N, C-alpha and C positions, 0 to 999 in steps of 0.2 A: 134824531135820525141822521143828519149829516155827521154827527160824531161817530155814530156806528159805521157809516160808510167809510170815514177816514181811518177808523181803527181796523176796519177789514182790509183796506188797501195796504196799510202798514204791516198787517200780518202776513199778507201776500207776498209783499216785498221781502220780508224776513225770511219767509220759507223759500223764495227764490234764491236769495243769497246763500242761505244754508245748503240748498240743494247743489250749489255750485262748488262747495267745499269737498275736497277729496283728501283722504288720508292714505298714504303709500307706506307700507311697512318696510323696515330696514331689510336689506337684501333683495328688494324688489323695485322694479322700474315699470310705471304704467305708461301704456301707448294710447294716445289720444287721437281719435279721428273726428272729422267734421264732415258731414254729408258723405260718409263713406270713403273719404280720403285722408291719408295720413296728415296729421296736424303737427304734433309735438310729443315729447315724452315728460312725464312727471316723475321726479326723483323722490327718495324716501322723505317723509315728513308730511306736513299739512300743505296742500296745494289748492288752487282754485281754477275751475274750468267754467266755461259759459254754460249756464244751464240750459238744458234742452237742445242745445246746439252741438256742443262738444260731448263726445261719448268716450268711455274707456273701452278700447277694443280688446285689450289683453294686458295682464300683468305678467312680466317677465321676471322669474327668478334668476338672480345671477350668483346664487349659491352653488356649491358643487353638488353634482347628482351622481348616483351609482346605479348599475344594473347588472344583474348576474346573467350570464350567457351559458347555454349548453348546446352543443352542436357537434356534428360528426364531420370528419375529413378523411380522405383516401391518400395514402402515400404513393410514391413512385412505383413501389413493388406490390401494389394493390392490398395493402393492409389498412383495416378500418381503425381510425384513431378517434377517441371520444375526448372532448374538451369540456372543462368546466373553468369558467374564467369570470372575472369581475372587471367591470368597465367604470372608470371614473372619468367624468367629463363636466364641463362648466361653460357658461357663456364667456366668450374670449375676452370681452372687456365691457365697460359700461358706456362707451361712446354711442352717440346717436345713430350713426350709420350701422354699427354693429347690432343695436337693439332693433332697428328696422329690418335687418336680414333675419333675425331670430323670430320677429313677429310675423313676417309675411312670406318666408320661404316655404313653410308647410301649413297645410289647413289646421292641423290639430297636433298636439304633443304625441298623439298615438302614431301618426304618419312619420314624425320625426324619429321616434323610437324605433320604428320598423325599418327605416332607411339606415339608421346608425348601426342597428344590430346586423342587418344584412351586409353592410359594407365591411364591418369588422369580420364577420364570418367569411365573406368572399375572400378578403386578403389572407386570412389564415389558411383557408383551403388552397389558395393559389401557391402559397409558400410550401406547404406541407406536400403538395403534389410533386414537388421537385426533389423531395428527400426520401430516403429509404426508411423503412420501419425501425431499424437499428440506430439510426441517427437522431430520431425525433426527441427521445428523453433528454439527450444532452444539448439540445438546441432551444430550450425553453426561452433564455434570455434573447437569443438571435430572433426568435419568432416575434417577441414583443417588440424589439427594436425595428424589425422590418415592417410590421404592421403600423406602428406609430408614424414611421417615415412616409408610408403610403397614404395614410388615412388623414394625416393632420392638414394637408392642403385642401382636402375635400371638405373637411369640418370648417375650415376657415371661410369657405364660401357660404356656408350656412350660419356663420356667426358663432361657432362653438370651437372648443379647443379640447383635445384628448389629454387629459392629465395623466392618467396611468392605466395600464392594462395588466392585470395580474391573472396568470394562467395557474389556477389552483390545483388542477388535477389533469393528468394525461393517462388514459387507459386505453387497452387494445381489446380485441376479442379474446374470449376465454382460451381458444386453442393457441393464439399468439402468445397470451400471458404464460400458458403452460410451457410453450416451447422456449420462451425466454428464461423461465425458471430452470428448466432442465439445462440450457446453455450455461447459466451462472452456476448451477451445481456441478456440471461437468468441468468447467473451468477451475472451480475451487478444488475438486478432486484431483485435477491435473497439477494444479500448483502444489497441493498437499503431497502428491506423489513425488513431484520433483524435489520438494524440500526433504522429503523422507529419504529419497535416493541420495541427495547430496549428503545428508547427515550420515547415512549408512556408508557412503564412499569415504567421507572424512574419518568415520570411526575405524573402517577397515584399513585405511591408510595410516592412521596413527597407530593402530594395533600392529600392522606389518612393520612400521618403523621401530616400534618398541621392541618387537620380537627380533628384528634384524640387529638392533643395538645390543639386545641381551646376548644373541649369539656371538656377535662381534666381541663383547666383553668377555663372555666365557672362553672364546678362542684365544683371545689375548691372555687371559689368565692361564689357560691350559699350557700356552706356548711358554709363558714365563715360568710356570711350574716345571715344565719339561726342561727348560734351560737351566733352572736351578738344580733339578735332580741330576742332570747331566754334569753339572759343574761339581755337584756333591760326589757323584760316583768317580769322576775324574781325580778329584782331590783325594778321595779315599785310596784309590789305586796308586796315586803318586805317593801317598804316605806309606802304603803298604810296601811299594817298590823301594822307597827310601830306607825304610826299616829294615827290609831284607837285605838290601845292599850293605848297609852298616853292620848287620849282624854277620853277614857272610865275610866281610872284611876283617872283622874282630876275630872270627873263627879261623881264618887263614892265618892271621898273626900269631894265634895260639897253637898252630899246627894241627887244627881239628878238621875233620870232614864236614863240609858245607851240606852234605845231604842230610845231616841231622836236622837241619832247619826244615827241609822239605817233609822229613818224617815227622817232626813236630807239628807242622801244619796239617798233614794228613790226619794225624790222631785227634787234633783239636777239631777238625771238620767232622770226623765221625762222632766225637763227643757232642758237638752241637747238633747234629742230626738226631741223636738219641734224646737230647734234652727238650728240644722245641718242635719236634715232628708233629705232636698232638695226634698221634694215631695214624698219621699218613705212612704209606709203605714206600720205602726207598731201597732199591736193590743195589748192593755194593759187592763187588768181588773181594772178599777178604782173604783169599789165598796169597801166598808169597808172590806167585807170579802176577796176580792182579795188582798187588801193591807195588811190585817192581815196574809193571807197565805204567801205572798212574804216576809213579816217581819219574819215570823217563819223560812222560808228557809235561810234567811240571818243570823239569829241568830245561826242557826245550823252550818252553814258554818263557822262562826266566832268562835264558840266554838270548832269546829273540828280543826281549825287553831291553836288556842291557846292551845288545848290539844297536838298537835304534835309539838309545839315549844319547843325546848330544854330549861331546867331550867337553 
């Protein structure tokens, strides 16, 4: 009988000792209270607490946590903006004072989450209320930085740290989205029209320049051709005059009438008219009086040429 009593006390002692053993998982810290008052913390691994006296009040996870947020804000120009974001936060550090803040600032994790979400939403709404609807889409990064700077010191008082805030989606009312689409479309059409106008202007300018250059080249060519034709006619006349002068001089030396030359030229002209006229009608006075009149005119022109010829 005494043996059984001793065995029973030993078994009770073993149970008491084992009831004081506490295992804390990695990434967690246990908060110990005694008679309702904070006592100490237990870190990951096997720990011992006083049986029946010390109690585990709460196990605090120091791992990163995330939560998705969906809320609405109103811009300065009264446009509704809808946000979808992801919040990443964690316990600031594993120090005892920080763990005490985390354990006793809020009654439950639900209350902490509600305060955290409302704080984030309030800061984003306050920032958005100072901006116009057209500015919001371009200010995603600025919104995140503003919220982090405002919220971080509040979370530090609770023992937490805001690691990241991602704004995944920003949308507006359907009417606002439709108007924004129309603005974008009209801007694209305006840019396309401007580009098309510039292209047309360049095409017209180049075409005008090419046409002007072509006209200039044609005019230069025509002027050169006219100059060459004039030189040819002048040379022809000069050679004719030289030949006639030489023939007249030779006929004078032979005591012949120089009018024979003019008569020969007259008959050659009539012959040329007949050969190359190709059916064209040319009226000539073939009477002796007409021939005499034409001869006098040719003699007068020849004399005028000879008088103007430099000595």
